N, C-alpha and C positions, 0 to 999 in steps of 0.2 A: 382553401386553395393552397396546393403545395408550392414550395419554392420553385422558381423556374428551372433550377438545376437539379431538382430532386430525382427526375426520372420516374420509372414505375417500380414500386417495391413489390416483392413477392407477397402472397396472401398471408395475413397474420403477422405483421411486423411488430417487433418489440423495439420501442425507442429507448435507447440507453443514454441517460444524461450523465455527463462527466464534467468535472471541474476544468480539466485540461486534457488534451489528447493530441499526440502521444507524449507520455512523460516517462523518462528513464527511471524515476523513483517509484513508479507504480506498476512494476512488472506483474504483480499479482492480479491487477485488473486486466491487463492485456492477456495473460494466460487464461483467465476466466472467459473473456470475450471469445478468444479463439476456440476454447472448448465448447462454448455454446454454439458457435458456427459449425464445428465438426459434428455436433449432435443434430444438426439440421434446422436450427432456429434461424429465422430471418431477422437480422438486426439492422438498425440504423443508429449510428453513433451521433450524439448531439453534444457538442463541447461548448462550455461557457467561455473558454479561453483558447487562443491559438497557441501552438507549441513554442516553447522557448529553448528546448534542448536541441543541440545541433545533430546529435546522433540518435538512432533508434535501435531497439533490440531486434533480433531476428523475428521474434513473434509478431512484432508490429508489421513487418513486411508480409507476413502470412495472412493477416486479417484482411478479409475482402469487403467488409461492410463499408458503405459510404459514410463519410463524416460531414456533418453540417455544423458550421460554426455560427453560433448566435453572436449578435453584436456584444463585444466585451464591454464597451461603453456606449450607451445609447446615442450620444451625440455624434459618434463616428458613422452611424448609418441612419440618419434621421428619417429619410424617406421610407426605408424598409420598416422602421419601427412604427411610424405613423400609419402606413398602409396596413400593417399587421394589427394595430390597435383597432382600426376601423372594421376589419374583418372579424377580429375576435369579439368585438362588441355585439356582433350578431349571433354569436354562439349561445346556446341555451343556458350554459353554466356561467356566463361571464358575470352576471350580477352577483352571484354567490361568491365567485372567485374575488371580485373586487371588494366585497364586504369582508371576506377573510383577510385579504391583504390590508385593508384599512385598519382592521383590528390589530394586525401585526405591526403596522406602521406606527400606531399610537403607542406601542410599547418599545419600538425600535426605530426611532426617528433618524434614519441614516440614509445616505445616498445609495448604499448597498441594497437596502430594502426596496428602494424605488427601482433600481436597476433590475432586480430580480423579477419584478412584476412586468417590466418592459420586455425582458428576455422571455418570460413565460408567454406573453401575448404573441411574440414572434413564433415561438415553438407551437403554440396552439393553432395559429393561423396557417402554419406551413406543414403541419403533420399530414401525412397521407391518410385517406379515409379508412384504410384497412388496418390502421394501427390498433393493436389489441391491448397494449399496456404500456405505461411509461415506467421504466425501472431506473432508479438513480443510485449512483455510488456516492456516498457521504450524506450524512443526515443534515448538514447545515445548508449552504447555498444551493447545491444541486437539487436537494430535496425540496427546497422552497420553490425553485423553478418548476420542478416536476409536479408538485402539488397544485400550484396555481393553474398550470396548463391542463392538468388532468381534470380539475374541476370545470374549467372552461369547456373542455371537450366531452365531459361526461364519461371519462375513462377511469379504470382502476389504475392505481400506481403503487409501487413498492420501492423499498429502499434497502441498500446494504450499508450498514453503519460500521465505522472503523475505529478511530482514535480521537484525533483532535476535534472532529466534528461532533463527537459525543460530549467530551469533557469540557469544551469551551462554549457550548450552547446553553442558553437558559432553560431551566426546568419546564417553564410554561410552553416553550416552543417544541421541545422534545415530546411532551405529553400530547400536545394538540396534533402534531404530525403523526404520531403513533396511533392516535385515535382515528385519524383520517385515512391512513394507508391500508391497503389490502393485507399486507404482511411486511415484516421486516426481518432481516437476518443480520447477524453481527459475528465478529471473528474471534471473540474470547468469551469464556464463561463469566468473567467479571463484567464485561460489557452487557452480556445477556441478562444477568441478574439486575443490573442497574436499570436497563431499559424496560425490562419486564415489570418492574415495580411502578413504572409510569404509564404502562400500556394496558389495554384490555387483555383479559386472559387469553393465552395462546397466540397472541399477535407477534411475539418476538421469538426467534429460534437461533440457536448457536450453529454456526457454519464456519469451521476453520478455513483459512486460506490454505489450500493444499498446494504442494509444489509439483510442477510438471517434471517428473523424473526423467522423461525422455530428453529434456534439455540439460539435466544435471546427472549424467550417468555415473554409476558407482565406479570410482577410480580403481577399486580392487579388481575389476574385470577389464581394465584398460592397460595398454603398454605403460611401462614406467616413464615418467616425465623427465625430460631434460630440464634442469633448473633454469636454463636460459631461454626455454621455449615460451612462446606466447599462445600456444594452442589450448592450454588448460587440460590436456589429456593426461591422465595418470597422476600419481602422487610423486613428489620429489623423493628421490632415494636417500636424501640426507636426513632421514627422520630419527637419527640417533643423536642429533645435536642436543646438548644439555647445558649450554651456556658457559662452558668452561674454556672454549677455544675462541679467542677474538677473531680468528680468521673464518670461523663458521658460526656466526651468531644465530640464535633461535629467531625465527621469523614470525613476528606478530602481525596480524592484519585486522583492520576494522573498516566496516563499510556502513555508510549512513551520512545523511546530510549534516552539515556543520551548524546545528541549531541546538538550543538549550536542552531540549528534552533528551537528546542523545548522550549527554554527559561526557563529551570529549575532554572538557577541562579536568574532569575527575580522572580520565584515562591518563592524561599527561602528568597530572600530579602523582598518580600511582607509578608511572614509569620512572619518574624522578626519584622515587623511594626504593627502587630495586637495588639489591646489594651491589656495592662497588665490585667491579671485576666480573659481574655477570654479563655475558655477551648476548646482546639482543638488538633487533632492528624492527621498528614499527612502520608499517605502511598504511596510510589512510586513503580510502577511495570515497569520493563524494564531494560535492560543492556545497556552498551555503554562506550565509551572511557573517558567520563568526570566524571565517578563515584567518583574517589578519590578527584578530585578538588571540586566537589559539597559537598561531605561529609565533607571536610575540611571547606568549607564555612559555612555549618550548625553548625559545632563546634564553629567556630569563632563568629557566630551570637548568640550563646547560645541557639540554638533550637534543637540540635542533639538528645536530649532525647525525643523529641516529633515527631520524624520522624522514619519511618520504611522503609528500602530499601529492597524490595523483590527480585529484579532481574527479569530476564525473566521468564514468567510463561505461561503454557498452557491455552487454552481458558476457560476450565471449572474453573480453579483457578481464572482467571481474572473475570469471571462472578460472582463467589462467592464474590470477593472483591467489585464489584459494589453493590451487595446485602447488604453488611455491611456498605456501605458508605452513607453519607448525601449530599455531594457536590463533583462534578468533577471539577478539575482545570487543565488548559493547557494554557501556555503563549507563543504560537508560535510567531516567529519573522523571519525576513529575515536575514540569516547568512551573514557573511562577504564575502563569495564566491558567493553570490546570491541564495544559496539553500534556499528553503522554503517549508512549507507544501502546499498541495493542499486543500483537505477537509479531515482532519484526520478521519480515520474510527473509532477511539476510541471515538470521539464525538457522533457518531451515536450509538455505543455500550452503552455508558453511558446513553443516552436519552432513549434507548430501555428499560432500567431498571428504568426509571422515576427519573433519577438524574438531578437536576438543575445543570447548567454548568456555570463556570466562564472562559472566554476565551478572545482571542484578535481578533482584526479586520483584521488580516492578511489573504491574499489570499481569498479563498472561504468560510472561516468560517462564515461570515455574510450571505452567501447564504443558510446556514442551520440553524444556531442559530439566533433566532430573539431576539434582545436586549430588555429586559424588559418583554418578553413573555415566552420564553423557557430557558432563561439564561441571564447573564449579560456580555457585551462585553466592553473591554477597549482597548486603544491603546497599541501596543507592547512596551516593554522596559520601562514600567512605574510602578515600584513597588508600589508607593503610591496609584495610581488608582486601581491597582489589589488588594491591601490590603483592600481598602475601599469596593470594590465589594464583596470580600470574607466575610468581617465583616458584611455586610448587610445581606447576606444569612445565615451566622452562627446564627445571632440573630433572624431570621424570619423563623421558621420551616413551618408555613402555606404557606408563599411565595414559599419556596422550593418545597413544594408538588404541588402547582398550576403550577409552571414552569415545574416540572418533568412530570406532566400529559399532559401539552401542548406539551412538546417535544416528548412524545411518540405518541401523535395524529399526529403531523407533520411528524414524521418518517413513521408511517403507511400509511399516505396519499400520500407521495411524494418520499420516499427514500427506498422503498422495493427492494430487489434483483430482484423480478419478473418484476418490472417496468423498471429496468435499463438494465437487460440482454436480454430482448426481441429483441430490435433492433440489438444487436450483434449477436444473434442466426440467425436472418434473413440475415445479411450480410455474415456470414460464410457459412450458408446453400446455399446461392446463389453461392458462390465460389465453393462449392462442386458440385453443379449442372452444373455450367459452365465447370468445369474440366472433369466431366463425358461426357458431350456433346463433348468436344474437343477430348477426347480419342476415342470415339466411332463414331465420324464423324457426 
């Protein structure tokens, strides 16, 4: 029985399960969803959480798929949960789904595990009858909900795995989900190799997150930017800055959540090690729980007056910040709980705007950034090495320009959205065709 507000979905709908929607930090997911819509696939978005960001990106406004929010906490919608459990209990796969969940619960006795089964029952009870497949982003909680619901409904399900969901999930859970899903894709070769070792042969494929270049036009073909402009069009003409003039500091920018795996404490330590007299200013974009701690570190290091903390920003504002910058900095690391970046989308965004990059050799970053060609790479958690790399690019505007141009060329050649989303469109279209064939005999 569909949810009362569901309406009538087009034939062959793909249910896309997301942890939260919309989210400013997950532009790559929104770009993918819009590309699937443009390809003609009928989608229904299912979110485990309601949005917390106040702003949205332009791509979110272009997405036409309806969004259904599952109860984030089961006690908030008890009647909906109980009615769904009663309906789900009559589904042919409910007994198997319950057995799978109980086996999982025995190894993970958490409220989170209970919540996922309740959310899955709501999803299974409310799915439209013409749903062809359930497709989840992230291998941890969204895949749990997708898996339980798919078993209840007798549907195939698939998953796109990314970073934290891979490296903080137990091996038994990853192996069992990969054995159960129709297929899985992931965004780095390192991820692919790790998951493939746990999965049946041929189950896991590499699919990089491509960048929608129509939203990140090459600034070389745009009018020159006014440094005071907020449009983000063109590159700042002051690209001869070399750190020697205090009135014209080299502009560094970093984009990413203020969390452990992003390594912002290493960035601040590196900035504090830059040579005396070198003129620079660092702008950070993004929110997160470590803001107060990092601002206190900047104050203690005596560099607080050379840093601007912008907080979370919409895509147009981020693009404008890239246009005003000279160097992009990110010091990704493996966090204490195993969490890490895959291939941060912000690196592709920065190189789309011809920014030279200073980053670390963590995860798939070297799969995109070519050390000495499109940017400089150093080992994680090495402030001195990071400072030396930053200082090298600060003092060498011509090198920055060459690296930025090479980065844009590499992005165009191998990391466009069109190149990455094509195989996904083919897989999901096949699922829709199989579902129609099954319904019509």
